N, C-alpha and C positions, 0 to 999 in steps of 0.2 A: 354881861351874860350870862344866860345860866345853863351848862354846861348836862347834857344827858345823853343816851343811847339808844337806837329806837326797840332794838332786843334785849337789853340791860334794863332790868324789871323788878318789881318786890313780886310779882306773881298775883298776891293775897292781898288783905289787909293784914291778915296775918304774918308775912314779909316782908313788914316794910322794917319794924325791927333788925330784922339781920340787914336788909338792904341798907340800912342808916352808916350801918360797917364801912360797908363797898360804901358808899356815896361817899363817907369824908376821906376814904383812904385814895379816890379818885380825884378827888374835888369835883365833885357832881351837885345839883342844888332841882334835875328837871327828870322828870319820866311823863313816857306818852299815858293816858287813857289804858286802864285794862279793855283787854277784847270785847266783843260783846254787848256795847254800849246801849245797841240797839234792841236788845231785850234784856237790858237791864230796868227796873223798877225803882222809883227814882227815891225810895229807901235805902236802897244798894246804894246807890251815885252819892248820892248826901253821906253815908258814913263812907262809902272813897275818899272822898273830898275832904271829910273834915281827917280823916287820918294822916294824909295827904299833909294838909296844913299843919300839924300838931306836929307831922315830922320835919316840916320845914321845907318838905320840897311842894315845887308846881308844879303843876300837870298841866305841859304844856300844850297836845295836839292827842286829839283820838283821832286815825286814819280811819276812813271809809272809801275802802279802794275797787269799788263791786264798777262795772262796765254801768254809769246810767244813761250812756246811748243806746242801750242793746233797741232792737229794733222789735222786738217782741214786748207787745204794750204793754200784757199783762205784767210781764216780770217786770218792764221798766217803772209801771204805778209800785207795785212792789218795794221795789228798791230806793226809790222816792220816798216812801213813806217811813221807810227803816232810816234813811237818810234824816228825815228830819225828827225821828223820834230819838236820834243820836243826839242831834241837836239839845234838842231840849235837856236829854239826863246830862248830857256838857256843862252845859248854863248850873243845871243844880248840883253836878261836883264841881262845877269851880271850873274846869280846864279851859283853858286860853280859847281853843280853835279847835275846829273838823275840819278836817284835810281832803280835797277830793282829785281828782282827776275830770279830765274836761269831756271823754268817751272813748268811744270808738264804733263803728259799724259794723265791724273784722268778726267773719262769722267763727275767730275761736273763743269771742265774747269776752279776751283781755283789756281789760280797759288802758293801756299802754301801749296796743298793738298799732301799727300803724296803717290807717286806709284815707280815701280821696275826701270820703265824706266831712270828716274833722278836719280836714284841713279845708274845706271848703265854703263860700257864705251859707251854705243850707245848716251846716255844722252847726258851725257858730250861732247861729239862732239858735239853733236846738239849745244849746248847753246855754244859752241867755235864758230862754224859758223854763231851764232845768232848776237854774239858780233859784228866779224868780220864786219859782213852784215851791223851790227846797225850804225858800221864809217867809213865804205868806203866811201870816196870821204868826208868826216864831219872832218872838222880840227879844230876845235875849240883851240882858245887861252886861255881862262880859265877855262869852263866846262869842266868833267871830266864825263864818264860813270861810277857807282861804283855799283856793284852786292853783294847784302846782305847775308852774310849768311843762311841758313834755314836747318834744321837739317834734312830734310824730303828730302835733296837732297844730293849730292856728297861734294856741298859746305858746307860744314859744321866746320870741325874739321880744328883746323890754320895749321896743317901739311898739310893736302888735300888744303883747301885755298890757301894759298903762292904755295904751288905744281901748280894749278892749273894760280895763277895770273905769277907767269914765264913759263907757256907755253902762254898767250897768251901774255907777252911780248910788252905791248904798253902802250906810257905812257898817252895817254887818257884814261884808262882805270885803275880802282882802285876798292879798297873794301870800301864799302857802312858798317862801321863797329859797330856791334850790338854783345855785347859779352855775353847777356843771350842767344842768339840763337848758340851761339857755342860751350855752353856747353854740355860734356855729361853726365851720372852716377858717370863715375868713377871720375870726375873733379869738381864735384857740391859740393861739399861736403869742396875741397878747390882750392876754385876760385881762389882768391890771386894768391895760388904759381903757376894757369894756364894760370893768365895774367901775371906775373911779368915774368914769362918764356917766352911767345909768343909776349908780346906785344912790345921790341924793333924791332922788325922783321914786323909785322902785322904794327904798326903804320905809318911808311911811307908810305903804299900803301892807308892809311886811305883819304876818300875825303869828310867824315860826319860822323857822329855818333847819333846814339839812346841810350838814356840815361835811362836806366833800371834797377830793383833788381828784384831778382825770388827769393823765398821760393818753400819748397817742400811738401804740404800739403798731411793730413795723406788720403788718397784715397780708397777707397774698388777695384777698378780698378786696384791699383796697380800704377804704376811709373808715377805723374803725377808732372808739374809745374804751378806754378801761379806768375802771375807778381804783384808784391806791392809796398806799397812807399817807396821812396830808404832810403835805409840803415837800411831796414828791410828783406834784404834778404841775399844772400852770394856771392855781386860781389860790388868789392870795384876798383876801377879805375878812373885815372884823363888823360886826353890829353892833351897836352903842348899848348903853341901858340895861332894862330887864328883858331884853329878847330870851327866848329860849332856842338855843339850839343842839340837834341833836346827830350825832354819827348814824351813820345807818349800813346797809347790806356788806357787814366783814361775816367772816364765817363764824369764828368762836369767840368765846368771849376774851380771850388774850387777845385777840385783832383788836377788839373794840377798848380794851384797858390800853394798850400799847398808843394807841389812836386820842385817848383820853390825856394820857400824858404828852404826844405830841402838839394836841391842841393848846395845854398851858405853857410847852415851851414855847410856841409861835402867838402866841397871844403873847406873851412877856413881854417877845422881843419888839412888842409892838407898842410897849405899854402897858397890854389890857389885862384888866384878871378876871379869869369867870367869879359870880359871886357863890360865896358858899352857903349850904345849908343853915335855916338859923330855927329850931325845932322850937316850941312854946313850949318856956317853963312846968315841968314837971311831967312833961309827956313820953312820946317815941322822941328818943335820941339813938 
């Protein structure tokens, strides 16, 4: 696997040289795409991709987290057009995937907000139509569109995720794997059994992965999950081969660095190593 952090990024092509020192210090070889991929021209996208490859870094994912199911028709059309530009520029850049959420009709317009629509058959059909529209006429050779499971939506439990992937039935579309988002009250306390049961079916669909751990704090409000340092929660799974995996949602760089160390330790205990970057000879090191 290739380890990275969503908020640990060179920031610019010029920042790659300094970032490579940090990457080597923490055993990283994956980065996310720079922000604003939908506003970038193809020349800039190509330059980013070439610089990252020369530095031995894999651009594993670009996040397009805007609410694609807004009931505002004009806004929905604008976001769909920008998602399509993101896919095209990701392909030019050599970014392996573009990640989206199912979306919502919630008045907050937050893509992760819960509402009845996105758990309904109507919502599922709307997401299917959005995915097909996003991919229509876009024929990436190496970039795939991946949707991240979210408990507020129909795209949540492993069996529901697999059923939807089968319905889309398009090699350009896959699963942005975040196992923490797929846990239920029933599976939280035995996440290993859930993962071991479903990972053989889920893993072939994965386009990138978010690496995190969860605990269930005591809460006067009832059920609540909280993200914690790796190894301190209920999730334990690793993907094989060349998959990019990203830590996320930590408040500071030091939190990320601590969890990179934990990820290496946990992987090593399973006999797994994260791949190091391999810069092109004579380029950024």
